[in-house]
C-alpha positions as CSV (number, residue, x, y, z in Angstrom):
1,M,-1.3,26.4,5.3
2,T,-0.3,28.6,8.3
3,D,-2.9,26.4,10.6
4,L,-1.3,23.1,9.8
5,D,1.3,21.6,11.8
6,I,4.0,19.6,9.8
7,E,6.4,17.2,11.7
8,P,8.7,14.9,9.8
9,L,8.0,11.2,10.5
10,T,11.5,10.4,9.5
11,P,14.7,12.5,8.2
12,S,14.2,11.5,4.8
13,F,10.3,10.8,4.1
14,G,6.6,11.3,5.8
15,A,5.2,13.7,7.5
16,Q,2.8,14.0,10.8
17,V,-0.1,16.4,10.2
18,S,-2.2,18.2,12.5
19,G,-4.2,21.4,13.0
20,L,-7.1,20.2,11.1
21,A,-9.4,17.1,11.3
22,L,-8.8,15.0,8.4
23,A,-12.3,14.5,7.9
24,D,-12.6,18.2,7.2
25,F,-10.3,18.6,4.5
26,V,-12.8,17.9,1.7
27,P,-16.1,19.8,3.0
28,S,-13.7,22.9,3.8
29,G,-12.4,22.9,0.0
30,R,-8.6,22.1,1.4
31,F,-8.0,18.9,0.0
32,G,-5.8,20.6,-2.7
33,E,-3.5,21.2,0.5
34,L,-3.6,17.7,1.4
35,R,-2.9,16.7,-1.8
36,A,0.1,18.4,-2.1
37,L,1.6,17.1,1.1
38,F,0.8,13.6,-0.3
39,E,3.0,14.4,-3.4
40,E,5.6,15.9,-1.3
41,H,6.2,13.4,1.6
42,S,4.8,10.3,0.3
43,V,3.3,9.3,3.9
44,L,1.1,11.3,6.0
45,L,0.0,10.5,9.5
46,F,-3.1,12.3,11.4
47,R,-3.5,10.7,15.1
48,G,-6.5,10.5,17.2
49,Q,-8.8,11.2,14.3
50,D,-12.9,10.6,14.6
51,L,-12.8,9.2,11.0
52,S,-16.6,8.1,10.5
53,D,-16.8,5.5,7.4
54,A,-18.9,8.1,5.6
55,S,-16.0,10.5,5.9
56,H,-13.2,8.0,5.2
57,L,-15.0,7.2,2.0
58,E,-15.3,10.9,1.1
59,L,-12.0,11.3,1.6
60,A,-10.7,8.4,-0.6
61,Q,-13.1,9.4,-3.6
62,A,-11.4,13.0,-3.6
63,F,-7.7,10.9,-4.5
64,G,-9.5,9.1,-7.1
65,P,-11.6,6.2,-8.2
66,I,-12.3,3.7,-5.1
67,E,-10.7,0.5,-5.8
68,D,-13.2,-2.0,-5.4
69,R,-12.1,-5.7,-5.9
70,K,-15.3,-7.7,-5.2
71,A,-17.3,-5.5,-7.6
72,D,-17.9,-8.8,-9.8
73,E,-19.2,-10.9,-6.5
74,R,-21.8,-8.4,-5.1
75,K,-25.4,-8.9,-5.9
76,P,-27.6,-6.5,-7.6
77,G,-28.6,-3.5,-5.4
78,E,-25.4,-4.8,-2.9
79,K,-23.4,-1.8,-1.6
80,Y,-19.8,-1.4,-1.6
81,Q,-18.2,-1.9,2.1
82,I,-14.9,-0.5,3.3
83,P,-12.7,-3.2,3.2
84,K,-11.4,-4.4,6.8
85,V,-7.8,-6.0,7.6
86,T,-8.8,-8.1,10.4
87,N,-8.7,-11.4,12.3
88,E,-12.5,-11.0,13.5
89,Q,-15.8,-12.6,11.9
90,A,-18.8,-10.4,11.7
91,D,-20.1,-11.5,14.9
92,S,-16.8,-10.4,16.5
93,S,-15.4,-14.1,17.1
94,L,-12.1,-14.5,15.9
95,K,-11.0,-16.9,13.1
96,E,-9.8,-20.2,13.3
97,E,-6.1,-19.9,13.6
98,T,-5.4,-22.5,11.2
99,D,-7.8,-21.3,8.4
100,L,-6.7,-19.7,5.1
101,H,-7.8,-16.1,6.3
102,K,-4.6,-16.4,8.8
103,L,-2.4,-17.4,6.0
104,H,-3.6,-14.5,4.1
105,L,-3.0,-11.9,6.8
106,E,0.6,-13.6,7.2
107,S,1.0,-12.6,3.5
108,N,0.9,-9.1,4.3
109,F,3.8,-9.6,6.3
110,L,5.7,-9.3,3.2
111,W,6.8,-6.2,1.6
112,H,4.6,-4.9,-0.9
113,A,2.4,-2.2,-2.9
114,D,-1.0,-2.7,-2.9
115,S,-2.8,-3.9,-6.5
116,T,0.4,-4.2,-8.7
117,F,-1.2,-7.3,-9.8
118,M,-4.3,-5.5,-11.0
119,P,-5.2,-3.8,-14.5
120,K,-5.2,-0.3,-12.8
121,P,-2.9,-0.5,-9.6
122,A,-3.4,1.4,-6.3
123,L,-2.5,4.9,-6.0
124,T,-3.0,5.4,-1.9
125,N,-4.2,3.3,1.1
126,I,-6.1,5.2,3.6
127,I,-6.0,3.1,6.3
128,T,-7.2,3.8,10.0
129,A,-7.2,1.7,13.5
130,R,-10.2,0.7,14.9
131,V,-9.4,-2.2,17.3
132,V,-5.7,-2.7,18.1
133,P,-3.9,-5.5,20.2
134,S,-2.0,-4.9,23.3
135,E,1.2,-5.4,21.6
136,G,2.5,-5.9,18.1
137,G,0.5,-5.3,15.1
138,A,2.6,-2.3,13.6
139,T,2.6,-1.1,10.0
140,E,5.9,-0.6,8.5
141,L,6.4,1.6,5.4
142,A,9.3,1.8,3.2
143,S,10.4,4.5,0.9
144,T,11.2,3.4,-2.5
145,R,11.7,7.0,-3.5
146,E,14.0,7.8,-1.2
147,A,16.1,4.2,-1.8
148,W,15.9,5.0,-5.3
149,A,17.9,8.4,-5.0
150,A,20.2,6.5,-2.5
151,M,21.0,3.4,-4.5
152,P,24.2,2.7,-6.2
153,E,24.4,3.7,-10.0
154,E,25.6,0.1,-10.8
155,L,22.3,-1.4,-9.1
156,R,20.2,1.2,-10.5
157,E,21.5,0.1,-14.1
158,K,20.2,-3.4,-13.7
159,I,16.7,-2.5,-13.6
160,R,16.2,0.8,-15.2
161,G,14.5,0.8,-18.2
162,R,12.8,-2.7,-17.6
163,G,9.4,-4.1,-16.9
164,I,8.5,-6.2,-13.9
165,R,5.8,-8.6,-13.8
166,H,3.6,-9.0,-11.0
167,H,0.8,-11.8,-10.3
168,Y,-1.3,-11.8,-6.9
169,S,-0.6,-15.5,-6.3
170,I,3.1,-14.9,-6.1
171,S,2.8,-13.1,-2.8
172,R,0.7,-15.8,-1.4
173,A,3.1,-18.5,-2.5
174,K,5.7,-17.4,-0.4
175,I,3.5,-18.1,2.6
176,S,1.5,-21.4,1.4
177,P,1.2,-23.1,-2.1
178,E,-2.6,-24.2,-0.8
179,L,-3.3,-20.5,-0.6
180,A,-1.7,-19.4,-4.1
181,K,-4.2,-21.8,-5.4
182,H,-7.4,-20.2,-4.1
183,P,-9.5,-18.6,-7.1
184,M,-9.4,-15.3,-5.6
185,F,-5.6,-14.8,-6.3
186,H,-6.0,-15.6,-10.1
187,K,-8.9,-13.5,-10.8
188,W,-6.4,-11.2,-12.8
189,P,-4.0,-11.9,-15.3
190,A,-0.1,-10.7,-14.8
191,T,0.6,-7.1,-15.2
192,R,3.9,-5.9,-16.5
193,W,4.7,-2.4,-15.3
194,N,7.6,0.1,-15.7
195,A,10.3,-0.9,-13.1
196,I,10.5,2.9,-12.2
197,W,7.7,5.3,-11.2
198,E,8.2,8.9,-12.0
199,N,5.8,11.3,-10.2
200,P,4.3,13.8,-12.6
201,V,4.0,16.6,-10.1
202,N,7.3,16.9,-9.0
203,G,9.4,14.5,-11.2
204,R,11.0,12.4,-8.6
205,E,11.3,8.6,-9.4
206,A,10.6,5.6,-7.4
207,L,11.3,2.0,-8.0
208,Y,8.1,0.1,-8.4
209,I,8.4,-3.5,-6.7
210,A,6.4,-5.5,-4.5
211,S,6.0,-9.1,-3.2
212,H,3.9,-9.9,-5.9
213,A,6.9,-9.1,-8.7
214,F,8.2,-12.3,-10.3
215,E,10.0,-11.8,-13.5
216,V,12.3,-8.8,-14.9
217,D,12.7,-7.9,-18.4
218,G,16.1,-9.6,-19.8
219,Y,16.9,-11.7,-17.1
220,D,16.0,-15.4,-16.9
221,A,14.0,-16.5,-13.9
222,K,16.7,-17.2,-11.2
223,K,18.6,-14.1,-12.0
224,G,15.6,-11.9,-11.9
225,E,14.4,-13.6,-8.8
226,A,18.0,-12.6,-7.0
227,L,17.7,-9.0,-8.3
228,L,14.1,-8.5,-7.2
229,E,15.3,-9.7,-3.9
230,E,18.3,-7.5,-4.1
231,L,16.5,-4.5,-4.9
232,M,13.8,-5.3,-2.1
233,N,16.5,-5.6,0.5
234,F,18.2,-2.2,-0.3
235,C,14.6,-0.3,-0.1
236,T,14.1,-1.9,3.1
237,Q,17.2,-0.8,5.0
238,K,16.7,1.0,8.4
239,E,17.3,4.7,6.7
240,F,14.3,4.1,4.5
241,T,11.7,2.9,6.7
242,Y,9.1,4.0,9.4
243,S,7.2,1.7,12.1
244,H,3.8,2.7,13.2
245,K,2.3,1.5,16.5
246,W,-1.3,2.1,16.2
247,D,-3.6,3.5,18.4
248,V,-7.5,3.8,17.8
249,G,-8.3,6.7,15.6
250,D,-4.8,7.0,14.0
251,V,-4.8,7.6,10.2
252,L,-2.2,6.6,7.8
253,I,-2.2,7.8,4.0
254,W,0.7,6.8,1.4
255,D,1.7,6.8,-2.0
256,Q,1.6,3.2,-3.4
257,R,3.7,4.3,-6.2
258,A,6.9,5.5,-4.2
259,V,6.0,3.7,-0.5
260,L,6.2,-0.3,0.4
261,H,4.3,-1.4,3.3
262,R,3.8,-4.5,5.6
263,G,2.0,-5.4,8.5
264,R,3.7,-7.0,11.7
265,P,2.8,-10.0,13.9
266,W,0.4,-9.7,17.0
267,P,-1.0,-12.4,19.5
268,Y,-3.6,-13.6,17.0
269,E,-6.0,-14.6,20.0
270,Q,-6.4,-10.7,20.4
271,P,-8.5,-8.9,17.6
272,R,-7.0,-6.4,15.5
273,T,-8.9,-4.2,13.0
274,L,-7.9,-1.6,10.6
275,S,-10.3,0.0,7.9
276,S,-8.7,0.2,4.6
277,I,-9.7,2.2,1.1
278,C,-7.3,2.1,-1.8
279,T,-7.9,4.1,-4.4
280,T,-6.7,3.6,-8.3
281,V,-4.4,5.5,-10.3
282,T,-5.5,7.4,-13.3
283,A,-3.5,8.9,-16.0
284,E,-2.9,12.2,-14.0
285,D,-1.1,9.9,-11.7
286,G,1.3,8.5,-14.3
287,L,-0.7,5.5,-15.0
288,E,-0.1,5.4,-18.9
289,T,4.0,5.9,-18.6
290,M,3.8,2.6,-16.5
291,R,2.2,0.6,-18.9
292,M,4.4,-1.9,-20.6
293,D,2.1,-4.2,-22.5
294,D,3.4,-7.3,-24.4
């Protein structure tokens, strides 16, 4: 990897990588190097990339199965479309500020890991900026791996070995009870995952929580909610976080097993579009050790 330049994003986690275009890792046979950097640093930043939709999809497929939340909604023969986090409609006119879509975008301002509410959660998000506003709209990341390593043992003992339940509607209810009732947030039943995700490559542990979490084994609802809030507050302290101000062409890749993220507000009258592909965890990524089925 002598031709790759690796610079730290923060003193404790993340790396900015340059020296090889991101789109070239898979066709050149060097994806293994990228995957090793992913396991080691949890967050990878590539600036100024010309990542086409085809290359974006090829790269994601190298990480694992593509997460496709709308597979059951598409008509026969209708192809998968790369999801976009955007306030624009297909005709590029901005969506109305008062609609449920805006509330849905606002729920992304809560700290979360993607898809903890699905039968198989996300391994990574590969996200690139297509349109950016003049201000705001940053994406913030928090390392639950580094936070767990620094966490006082008294607090770690409160959650170690326990299961946590997750449901999509929980995070949406924090923004709007009306939004939480929408059918798309009830497509999957609640999941129950081990609170600690051990990386099978390097053995490092991370706390596995999200804004979708709502119940902790061994605690009543009130105490469980208070514990989740305490853990979230600890993990999102400044020393465990990174804030990225987007430029068009920037690409972030992060490990959903060990990193929380959230969007930040921007002037809603300005368009903002990120193309985002999540891949799904497999047994090789530690999925079976996380299952805590009833």
